[in-house]
Backbone as ProteinMPNN parsed JSONL, in Angstrom:
{"seq_chain_A": "MIVRSLHDVEATDHFVDWGNGTSHRLLTEKDGMGFSICHTVVRANTVSLLQYRNHLEACYCIAGEGEVEDMDGNVYPIRKGDMYVLDKHDKHFLRGGRGKDMVLVSIFNPPLNGTERHNLCDPAGSTY", "coords_chain_A": {"N_chain_A": [[-120.029, -28.095, -133.195], [-120.079, -24.784, -133.24], [-119.998, -22.347, -135.83], [-119.592, -19.095, -136.78], [-120.002, -16.049, -138.444], [-119.968, -12.174, -138.374], [-120.785, -11.412, -140.797], [-122.687, -13.476, -141.584], [-124.567, -13.362, -139.502], [-125.584, -10.771, -140.019], [-127.568, -11.096, -142.101], [-129.792, -11.765, -140.91], [-132.562, -11.78, -138.264], [-130.979, -11.41, -136.171], [-129.269, -9.474, -136.193], [-129.094, -6.255, -134.839], [-130.327, -3.102, -134.737], [-130.084, -0.732, -132.529], [-130.562, 1.796, -132.252], [-128.725, 3.585, -130.886], [-126.632, 2.245, -131.921], [-125.473, -0.879, -132.954], [-125.898, -4.518, -132.586], [-124.521, -7.435, -133.245], [-125.761, -10.432, -132.592], [-124.291, -12.977, -131.818], [-124.167, -15.567, -130.485], [-126.903, -17.146, -129.28], [-129.993, -17.707, -127.072], [-131.059, -20.072, -128.343], [-128.947, -21.428, -129.191], [-128.104, -23.003, -127.048], [-125.921, -22.895, -125.077], [-126.002, -21.635, -122.792], [-125.313, -18.978, -122.328], [-124.965, -15.709, -124.13], [-123.413, -14.265, -126.739], [-122.375, -11.006, -127.906], [-121.329, -8.673, -130.644], [-121.134, -5.652, -130.061], [-121.607, -2.366, -130.988], [-121.298, 0.858, -129.933], [-122.537, 4.016, -130.999], [-120.72, 6.896, -131.681], [-120.725, 9.952, -129.752], [-123.216, 9.451, -128.61], [-125.688, 8.772, -126.162], [-127.191, 6.447, -123.861], [-129.895, 5.406, -121.761], [-129.739, 2.548, -120.028], [-130.763, -0.903, -118.598], [-130.525, -3.961, -117.75], [-132.698, -6.012, -116.64], [-133.382, -8.868, -116.537], [-130.985, -10.237, -117.155], [-127.458, -10.485, -116.788], [-124.571, -8.592, -117.455], [-121.505, -8.82, -119.007], [-119.062, -6.81, -120.369], [-116.422, -6.266, -122.925], [-113.96, -4.112, -124.333], [-113.068, -3.791, -127.551], [-112.101, -2.168, -129.286], [-112.194, 1.554, -129.982], [-113.56, 3.9, -127.985], [-115.438, 5.2, -125.169], [-117.869, 5.366, -122.603], [-119.12, 4.203, -119.178], [-121.575, 5.239, -116.898], [-122.799, 5.058, -113.307], [-125.97, 4.954, -111.433], [-125.034, 6.515, -109.246], [-123.64, 8.572, -110.146], [-120.892, 7.946, -110.84], [-118.501, 7.986, -113.05], [-116.914, 5.994, -115.664], [-114.306, 5.408, -117.972], [-114.069, 4.04, -120.648], [-111.844, 2.13, -122.357], [-110.103, 0.418, -125.379], [-109.293, -2.644, -124.365], [-110.325, -2.615, -121.697], [-112.708, -3.609, -119.146], [-116.246, -3.841, -118.401], [-118.524, -4.775, -115.992], [-122.111, -5.356, -115.436], [-123.243, -6.365, -112.569], [-125.154, -6.531, -111.005], [-127.658, -6.205, -112.222], [-127.514, -3.587, -113.135], [-128.603, -0.224, -113.468], [-127.715, 2.053, -115.84], [-125.943, 4.773, -117.557], [-124.603, 4.497, -120.902], [-122.058, 5.408, -123.122], [-121.02, 6.438, -126.121], [-117.642, 7.395, -127.525], [-116.368, 10.453, -127.746], [-116.576, 11.584, -130.98], [-115.804, 8.954, -131.719], [-116.689, 5.564, -132.197], [-117.416, 3.119, -129.943], [-116.509, -0.446, -129.553], [-117.732, -3.349, -128.521], [-117.274, -6.636, -126.945], [-120.054, -8.288, -125.781], [-121.279, -10.331, -123.196], [-123.949, -12.179, -122.16], [-125.861, -13.169, -119.555], [-128.738, -15.073, -118.066], [-128.917, -16.102, -121.494], [-129.53, -14.061, -124.328], [-132.553, -13.962, -126.477], [-132.159, -12.938, -128.847], [-133.642, -11.518, -130.329], [-134.291, -9.089, -129.0], [-134.998, -5.424, -128.475], [-134.017, -2.348, -127.858], [-135.66, 0.515, -126.209], [-135.31, 3.465, -126.478], [-136.592, 5.702, -126.167], [-138.004, 5.748, -123.678], [-138.176, 7.544, -120.723], [-137.412, 6.25, -118.38], [-135.632, 4.551, -118.976], [-134.235, 2.242, -120.872], [-135.154, -1.219, -120.765], [-134.609, -4.764, -120.771]], "CA_chain_A": [[-119.375, -27.055, -133.081], [-120.596, -23.449, -133.748], [-118.82, -21.289, -136.389], [-120.823, -17.925, -137.194], [-119.311, -14.68, -138.658], [-120.548, -11.007, -138.554], [-121.349, -11.267, -142.047], [-123.8, -14.389, -141.275], [-125.642, -12.461, -138.719], [-126.341, -9.374, -140.828], [-128.507, -11.725, -142.961], [-130.906, -12.605, -139.868], [-132.943, -10.795, -137.327], [-130.296, -11.374, -135.022], [-128.575, -8.131, -136.446], [-130.355, -5.161, -134.195], [-129.813, -1.478, -134.87], [-130.826, -0.532, -131.345], [-130.788, 3.211, -132.179], [-127.545, 4.073, -130.732], [-125.471, 1.51, -132.093], [-125.693, -2.182, -133.466], [-125.61, -5.574, -132.069], [-124.668, -8.732, -133.733], [-126.101, -11.436, -131.515], [-123.456, -14.22, -132.593], [-124.389, -16.757, -130.024], [-128.038, -16.594, -128.667], [-130.356, -19.121, -126.244], [-131.216, -21.378, -129.169], [-127.668, -22.399, -129.384], [-127.899, -23.712, -125.856], [-124.912, -22.784, -124.393], [-126.338, -21.166, -121.468], [-124.917, -17.517, -122.344], [-124.961, -15.267, -125.17], [-122.018, -13.417, -127.023], [-122.753, -10.145, -129.036], [-120.462, -7.905, -131.275], [-121.674, -4.343, -130.198], [-121.009, -1.064, -131.532], [-121.97, 2.223, -129.428], [-122.084, 4.631, -132.085], [-119.95, 8.042, -131.09], [-121.572, 10.962, -129.37], [-124.568, 9.027, -127.984], [-126.199, 8.402, -124.959], [-128.356, 5.429, -123.664], [-129.858, 4.893, -120.379], [-130.034, 0.948, -120.002], [-130.923, -1.617, -117.418], [-131.023, -5.299, -118.029], [-133.544, -6.645, -115.411], [-133.474, -10.141, -116.516], [-129.898, -10.339, -117.648], [-126.35, -10.084, -116.33], [-123.601, -8.422, -118.877], [-120.033, -8.438, -119.11], [-118.6, -6.056, -121.587], [-114.825, -5.998, -123.21], [-113.812, -3.367, -125.129], [-112.137, -4.312, -128.425], [-111.693, -0.882, -130.072], [-112.743, 2.993, -129.749], [-113.782, 4.346, -126.426], [-116.723, 5.514, -124.38], [-117.861, 5.484, -120.939], [-120.301, 4.066, -118.324], [-121.969, 5.903, -115.667], [-123.842, 4.312, -112.779], [-126.675, 5.871, -110.972], [-124.534, 7.316, -108.247], [-122.815, 9.683, -110.91], [-119.735, 7.69, -110.908], [-118.204, 7.609, -114.784], [-115.869, 5.053, -115.673], [-114.061, 5.829, -119.098], [-113.921, 2.736, -121.325], [-111.137, 1.932, -124.015], [-109.652, -0.656, -125.877], [-108.634, -3.5, -123.284], [-111.136, -2.503, -120.468], [-114.069, -4.418, -119.175], [-116.854, -3.703, -117.146], [-119.677, -5.846, -115.786], [-123.218, -5.255, -114.823], [-123.371, -7.804, -112.024], [-126.541, -6.38, -110.125], [-129.096, -5.531, -113.056], [-127.409, -1.893, -112.855], [-129.048, 0.852, -114.341], [-126.528, 2.874, -116.186], [-125.535, 5.434, -118.995], [-123.889, 4.038, -122.065], [-121.838, 6.543, -123.872], [-119.875, 6.426, -127.272], [-116.667, 8.139, -127.494], [-116.434, 11.811, -128.604], [-116.318, 11.344, -132.192], [-115.222, 7.731, -132.046], [-117.412, 4.312, -131.753], [-116.892, 2.104, -128.984], [-116.747, -1.659, -129.955], [-117.629, -4.061, -127.19], [-117.889, -7.747, -126.967], [-120.903, -8.328, -124.879], [-121.832, -11.534, -122.896], [-125.273, -11.912, -121.406], [-126.322, -14.351, -118.565], [-129.055, -15.718, -119.179], [-128.751, -15.624, -123.02], [-130.712, -13.417, -125.208], [-132.97, -14.709, -127.432], [-131.603, -12.501, -130.067], [-134.202, -10.29, -131.152], [-134.558, -8.007, -128.006], [-134.436, -4.263, -128.736], [-133.936, -1.201, -126.839], [-136.657, 1.53, -126.556], [-134.573, 4.534, -125.943], [-137.498, 6.881, -125.944], [-138.637, 5.591, -122.553], [-137.519, 8.446, -119.846], [-137.111, 5.775, -117.221], [-134.379, 4.048, -119.485], [-134.478, 0.852, -121.84], [-135.013, -2.548, -120.258], [-135.089, -6.108, -121.27]], "C_chain_A": [[-120.125, -25.858, -133.91], [-119.743, -22.646, -134.478], [-119.9, -20.336, -137.093], [-119.966, -16.667, -137.327], [-120.22, -13.564, -138.361], [-121.512, -11.121, -139.815], [-122.831, -12.266, -141.874], [-124.757, -13.853, -140.809], [-126.366, -11.612, -139.323], [-127.619, -9.816, -141.666], [-129.718, -12.115, -142.08], [-131.554, -11.688, -139.051], [-132.337, -10.853, -135.995], [-129.236, -10.243, -135.323], [-129.591, -6.964, -136.116], [-129.673, -4.137, -134.396], [-130.723, -1.19, -133.614], [-130.637, 1.041, -131.187], [-129.526, 3.901, -132.0], [-126.421, 3.513, -130.821], [-126.179, 0.203, -132.73], [-125.08, -3.184, -132.469], [-125.787, -6.676, -132.949], [-124.764, -10.018, -132.725], [-125.647, -12.721, -132.257], [-123.932, -15.478, -132.022], [-125.871, -16.438, -129.249], [-128.629, -17.944, -128.088], [-130.537, -20.168, -126.988], [-130.067, -22.139, -129.322], [-127.426, -23.318, -127.965], [-126.69, -23.94, -125.127], [-124.935, -22.217, -122.976], [-126.032, -19.391, -121.283], [-125.119, -17.082, -123.932], [-123.775, -14.26, -125.53], [-122.575, -12.466, -128.307], [-121.438, -9.285, -129.272], [-121.233, -6.687, -131.131], [-120.82, -3.338, -130.5], [-121.981, -0.05, -130.985], [-121.432, 3.155, -130.151], [-121.581, 6.242, -131.116], [-121.02, 9.035, -130.855], [-122.869, 10.452, -128.806], [-124.794, 8.846, -126.77], [-127.325, 7.667, -124.806], [-128.456, 5.094, -122.199], [-130.458, 3.625, -120.465], [-130.179, 0.428, -118.66], [-131.481, -3.06, -117.88], [-131.422, -5.934, -116.789], [-133.512, -8.161, -115.463], [-132.094, -11.013, -117.2], [-128.621, -9.786, -116.935], [-125.456, -9.754, -117.359], [-122.42, -8.118, -118.349], [-119.828, -7.773, -120.52], [-116.929, -5.933, -121.754], [-114.759, -5.166, -124.492], [-112.676, -3.644, -125.999], [-111.587, -3.189, -129.324], [-112.765, 0.379, -129.657], [-112.727, 3.147, -128.324], [-115.078, 5.147, -126.091], [-116.564, 5.494, -122.896], [-119.065, 4.929, -120.319], [-120.263, 4.756, -117.009], [-123.007, 5.16, -114.833], [-124.633, 5.403, -112.277], [-126.371, 6.685, -109.982], [-123.644, 8.467, -108.896], [-121.245, 9.275, -111.132], [-119.284, 7.377, -112.601], [-116.833, 7.096, -114.884], [-115.39, 5.195, -117.547], [-113.557, 4.288, -119.576], [-113.084, 2.981, -122.513], [-110.747, 0.578, -124.282], [-108.854, -1.78, -124.681], [-109.409, -3.334, -121.965], [-112.499, -3.164, -120.563], [-114.832, -3.974, -118.08], [-118.267, -4.584, -117.08], [-120.629, -5.107, -114.892], [-123.705, -6.426, -113.833], [-124.665, -7.794, -110.949], [-127.697, -5.684, -110.876], [-128.754, -3.995, -112.988], [-127.935, -1.232, -113.984], [-127.963, 1.792, -114.75], [-126.636, 3.825, -117.54], [-124.455, 4.713, -119.613], [-123.452, 5.034, -122.86], [-120.867, 6.094, -125.137], [-119.222, 7.407, -127.092], [-117.046, 9.639, -128.095], [-115.715, 11.741, -129.755], [-115.574, 10.071, -132.753], [-116.032, 6.658, -131.521], [-116.543, 3.663, -130.718], [-117.265, 0.701, -129.583], [-116.608, -2.676, -128.663], [-118.134, -5.639, -127.81], [-118.694, -7.944, -125.595], [-121.346, -9.579, -124.472], [-122.857, -11.466, -121.985], [-125.614, -13.382, -120.876], [-127.669, -14.338, -118.048], [-129.051, -15.172, -120.727], [-129.96, -14.885, -123.333], [-131.338, -14.207, -126.195], [-132.809, -14.29, -128.752], [-132.096, -11.344, -130.882], [-134.421, -9.146, -130.422], [-134.103, -6.669, -128.624], [-134.857, -3.268, -127.977], [-135.135, -0.247, -127.419], [-135.952, 2.709, -125.948], [-135.478, 5.831, -125.753], [-138.123, 6.841, -124.487], [-137.672, 6.389, -121.349], [-136.922, 7.837, -118.7], [-135.808, 4.718, -117.772], [-134.993, 2.596, -120.191], [-134.31, -0.316, -120.978], [-135.312, -3.708, -121.004], [-134.439, -7.144, -120.293]], "O_chain_A": [[-120.648, -26.004, -135.015], [-118.746, -22.196, -133.912], [-120.838, -20.717, -137.793], [-119.278, -16.285, -136.381], [-121.359, -13.919, -138.06], [-122.731, -10.951, -139.806], [-123.939, -11.756, -142.039], [-125.811, -13.751, -141.436], [-127.595, -11.584, -139.265], [-128.555, -9.047, -141.884], [-130.612, -12.791, -142.591], [-131.038, -10.573, -139.114], [-132.875, -10.501, -134.945], [-128.287, -10.192, -134.541], [-130.593, -6.689, -136.777], [-128.449, -4.153, -134.266], [-131.939, -1.383, -133.652], [-130.566, 1.52, -130.055], [-129.182, 4.748, -132.825], [-125.396, 3.838, -130.223], [-127.38, 0.249, -132.995], [-124.124, -2.957, -131.727], [-126.889, -6.965, -133.415], [-123.762, -10.468, -132.167], [-126.322, -13.375, -133.052], [-124.136, -16.438, -132.766], [-125.906, -15.394, -128.597], [-128.142, -19.043, -128.354], [-130.252, -21.266, -126.509], [-130.104, -23.348, -129.555], [-126.603, -24.232, -127.925], [-126.428, -25.025, -124.608], [-124.018, -22.337, -122.164], [-126.43, -18.704, -120.343], [-125.376, -17.897, -124.818], [-123.266, -13.54, -124.671], [-123.049, -12.894, -129.359], [-120.591, -9.145, -128.39], [-122.068, -6.506, -132.017], [-119.598, -3.338, -130.35], [-123.157, 0.027, -131.343], [-120.218, 3.352, -130.18], [-122.094, 6.55, -130.04], [-122.047, 9.067, -131.533], [-123.655, 11.357, -128.528], [-123.742, 8.729, -126.141], [-128.369, 7.968, -125.386], [-127.54, 4.654, -121.503], [-131.596, 3.514, -120.922], [-129.832, 1.076, -117.673], [-132.626, -3.263, -118.285], [-130.601, -6.351, -115.972], [-133.619, -8.741, -114.382], [-132.157, -12.159, -117.646], [-128.696, -8.643, -116.486], [-125.431, -10.561, -118.287], [-122.234, -7.33, -117.422], [-120.344, -8.158, -121.569], [-116.235, -5.548, -120.813], [-115.371, -5.452, -125.52], [-111.53, -3.751, -125.561], [-110.621, -3.409, -130.054], [-113.873, 0.217, -129.145], [-111.941, 2.559, -127.581], [-115.652, 5.72, -127.017], [-115.556, 5.571, -122.193], [-120.118, 5.16, -120.914], [-119.313, 4.863, -116.233], [-123.984, 4.659, -115.39], [-124.312, 6.574, -112.477], [-127.169, 7.569, -109.669], [-122.989, 9.217, -108.172], [-120.434, 10.109, -111.534], [-119.858, 6.487, -113.227], [-115.833, 7.585, -114.358], [-116.315, 5.046, -118.345], [-112.801, 3.562, -118.931], [-113.363, 3.738, -123.442], [-111.02, -0.337, -123.506], [-107.743, -1.461, -124.255], [-109.002, -4.066, -121.063], [-113.223, -3.291, -121.551], [-114.335, -3.731, -116.98], [-118.907, -4.955, -118.063], [-120.302, -4.433, -113.916], [-124.456, -7.316, -114.232], [-125.062, -8.74, -110.271], [-128.477, -4.858, -110.403], [-129.669, -3.194, -112.797], [-127.789, -1.544, -115.165], [-127.307, 2.305, -113.843], [-127.403, 3.534, -118.457], [-123.478, 4.337, -118.964], [-124.338, 5.685, -123.414], [-119.937, 5.326, -124.892], [-119.75, 8.399, -126.588], [-117.997, 9.813, -128.858], [-114.486, 11.801, -129.769], [-114.943, 10.009, -133.808], [-116.168, 6.706, -130.298], [-115.314, 3.663, -130.647], [-118.363, 0.65, -130.138], [-115.604, -2.772, -127.958], [-118.955, -5.875, -128.696], [-118.158, -7.804, -124.496], [-121.916, -10.171, -125.389], [-122.731, -10.726, -121.01], [-125.641, -14.43, -121.521], [-127.824, -13.305, -117.397], [-129.168, -13.987, -121.04], [-131.074, -14.993, -122.82], [-130.703, -15.102, -126.753], [-133.168, -14.968, -129.714], [-131.541, -10.571, -131.663], [-134.742, -8.136, -131.047], [-133.031, -6.622, -129.227], [-135.969, -3.268, -127.449], [-135.512, -0.177, -128.588], [-136.111, 2.839, -124.734], [-135.047, 6.857, -125.227], [-138.729, 7.839, -124.097], [-136.566, 5.93, -121.065], [-136.108, 8.447, -118.008], [-135.094, 4.165, -116.935], [-136.085, 2.083, -119.948], [-133.218, -0.399, -120.416], [-136.216, -3.688, -121.839], [-134.647, -8.349, -120.444]]}, "name": "protein", "num_of_chains": 1, "seq": "MIVRSLHDVEATDHFVDWGNGTSHRLLTEKDGMGFSICHTVVRANTVSLLQYRNHLEACYCIAGEGEVEDMDGNVYPIRKGDMYVLDKHDKHFLRGGRGKDMVLVSIFNPPLNGTERHNLCDPAGSTY"}
């Protein structure tokens, strides 16, 4: 059995400030479950161009609001109780809410090793 808290993760390198938010990597590759679980905060009023080339991701919003935009310009508002899935390694813009952080439970397959970091300075977008 694995029991782990946000507080536990904050004392490790599995707590990542990725520039426009934070990620508590609660379950990672070393746990052997075949997927990872993260508590992700997307800071209010931020925009991040992201693509996960090596992972599929499902996100469930547990608080706040924001939006995700695909490369065709389709914008999807995300609020508490909404889910979005990047099932084709989709490049996307992730935005925190206007004046309100968005809090997500993020599931990655295959799992993250837990120390990955975004490079938000890359004009082509951050990938890993």
